[in-house]
C-alpha positions as CSV (number, residue, x, y, z in Angstrom):
1,M,81.5,81.8,133.5
2,H,81.8,85.5,134.3
3,R,83.0,86.3,137.8
4,D,79.6,87.8,138.8
5,A,77.5,85.2,137.1
6,M,75.2,82.9,139.1
7,K,73.7,79.6,138.4
8,I,70.0,79.2,138.7
9,G,70.2,77.7,142.2
10,D,72.2,80.7,143.3
11,L,69.6,83.1,141.8
12,A,66.8,81.1,143.5
13,W,68.6,81.3,146.8
14,A,69.4,85.0,146.5
15,T,65.8,85.9,145.8
16,G,63.8,83.3,147.7
17,T,62.3,82.0,144.4
18,K,61.9,78.4,143.5
19,V,63.9,77.2,140.5
20,V,60.8,76.1,138.7
21,T,59.3,79.6,139.1
22,I,62.4,81.1,137.6
23,R,62.1,78.8,134.6
24,Y,58.5,79.7,134.3
25,Y,59.2,83.4,134.3
26,E,61.7,82.8,131.6
27,R,59.2,80.8,129.6
28,I,56.6,83.5,129.8
29,G,59.1,86.3,129.1
30,L,59.2,88.0,132.4
31,L,62.9,87.1,132.7
32,P,65.1,87.1,129.6
33,T,66.6,83.8,128.5
34,P,69.9,83.6,130.2
35,E,73.3,83.0,128.6
36,R,74.7,79.5,129.0
37,S,78.1,78.6,130.5
38,A,80.5,76.3,128.7
39,G,79.0,73.5,130.8
40,N,75.5,74.5,129.5
41,Y,74.4,75.9,132.8
42,R,72.1,79.0,132.9
43,S,74.2,82.0,133.8
44,Y,72.6,85.0,135.4
45,G,74.1,88.4,136.1
46,R,73.2,91.4,138.3
47,A,70.4,92.5,135.9
48,A,68.6,89.2,136.2
49,L,69.0,89.3,140.0
50,D,67.5,92.9,140.2
51,R,64.7,92.1,137.8
52,L,63.7,88.9,139.7
53,R,63.8,90.9,143.0
54,F,61.5,93.4,141.4
55,I,59.2,90.7,140.1
56,R,59.1,89.0,143.6
57,R,58.3,92.3,145.3
58,C,55.4,92.9,142.8
59,R,54.1,89.4,143.5
60,D,54.4,89.9,147.3
61,L,52.2,93.0,146.8
62,G,49.7,90.9,145.0
63,F,50.2,92.2,141.5
64,P,49.0,89.7,138.9
65,L,51.6,88.6,136.3
66,D,50.1,90.8,133.5
67,Q,50.5,93.9,135.7
68,V,54.0,92.8,136.7
69,R,54.8,92.7,133.0
70,E,53.3,96.2,132.5
71,L,55.4,97.5,135.5
72,L,58.6,96.0,134.1
73,D,57.9,97.5,130.7
74,L,57.2,100.9,132.3
75,A,60.3,100.7,134.5
76,S,62.5,100.1,131.4
77,D,61.6,103.6,130.0
78,V,62.9,106.0,132.6
79,E,61.8,109.1,130.7
80,R,58.2,108.1,130.6
81,P,55.7,109.9,132.9
82,C,54.8,107.8,135.9
83,G,51.0,108.2,135.6
84,E,50.5,104.7,134.3
85,V,52.4,103.2,137.2
86,D,50.3,105.3,139.6
87,A,47.1,104.0,137.9
88,I,48.2,100.4,138.2
89,A,49.1,100.9,141.9
90,A,45.8,102.7,142.5
91,A,43.8,99.8,140.9
92,R,45.7,97.3,143.0
93,L,45.0,99.4,146.2
94,A,41.3,99.5,145.3
95,E,41.3,95.8,144.9
96,V,43.0,95.2,148.3
97,E,40.6,97.6,150.0
98,R,37.6,95.7,148.5
99,K,39.1,92.4,149.8
100,I,39.5,94.0,153.2
101,I,35.8,94.9,153.3
102,D,34.9,91.4,152.1
103,L,37.1,89.8,154.8
104,Q,35.7,92.1,157.5
105,A,32.2,91.0,156.5
106,L,33.3,87.4,156.5
107,A,34.8,87.7,160.0
108,Q,31.6,89.3,161.3
109,E,29.5,86.4,159.8
110,L,31.9,83.9,161.4
111,R,31.6,85.6,164.7
112,R,27.8,85.6,164.5
113,I,27.8,81.8,163.6
114,S,30.3,81.0,166.3
115,A,28.2,82.8,168.9
116,T,25.4,80.3,168.3
117,C,27.5,77.5,169.7
118,N,27.8,76.7,173.3
119,G,30.4,73.9,172.6
120,G,28.7,71.4,174.8
121,G,26.3,69.7,172.4
122,T,26.7,67.0,169.8
123,I,27.2,67.3,166.1
124,S,23.5,66.5,165.5
125,N,22.7,69.8,167.4
126,C,25.6,71.8,166.0
127,R,24.3,75.4,165.3
128,I,27.5,76.2,163.4
129,L,27.0,73.4,160.9
130,E,23.3,74.3,160.7
131,A,24.1,77.9,159.8
132,I,26.7,76.9,157.2
133,A,24.4,74.3,155.5
134,P,22.4,75.5,152.5
135,D,18.7,76.0,153.0
């Protein structure tokens, strides 16, 4: 094995990614199929480490796998204008902002429901369960 090569467990540890997830990313083509060592172990280099870190960061930001794939493709063409990357990021931001609005509305509704409870009754008189139950 090359001096800088890593086994799958090393790559998993270095990136905080589960081995099964690395194998999945290989299967769907996000990570290239690694070379194999003389002992038939997967052998990863710096490029795989960097690519997996990029994938992990994208996933941490909530990008779905199809957009991660697009971003990887775009990142591989350094001369390409970055407008497409900006459009993908803007779409993700709009989605996050919609979710924030939905979560704020949800929090407000839960506050309203919780305010109906005095905490001293029984389940048969629970105003929270009554508010949650369908009509």
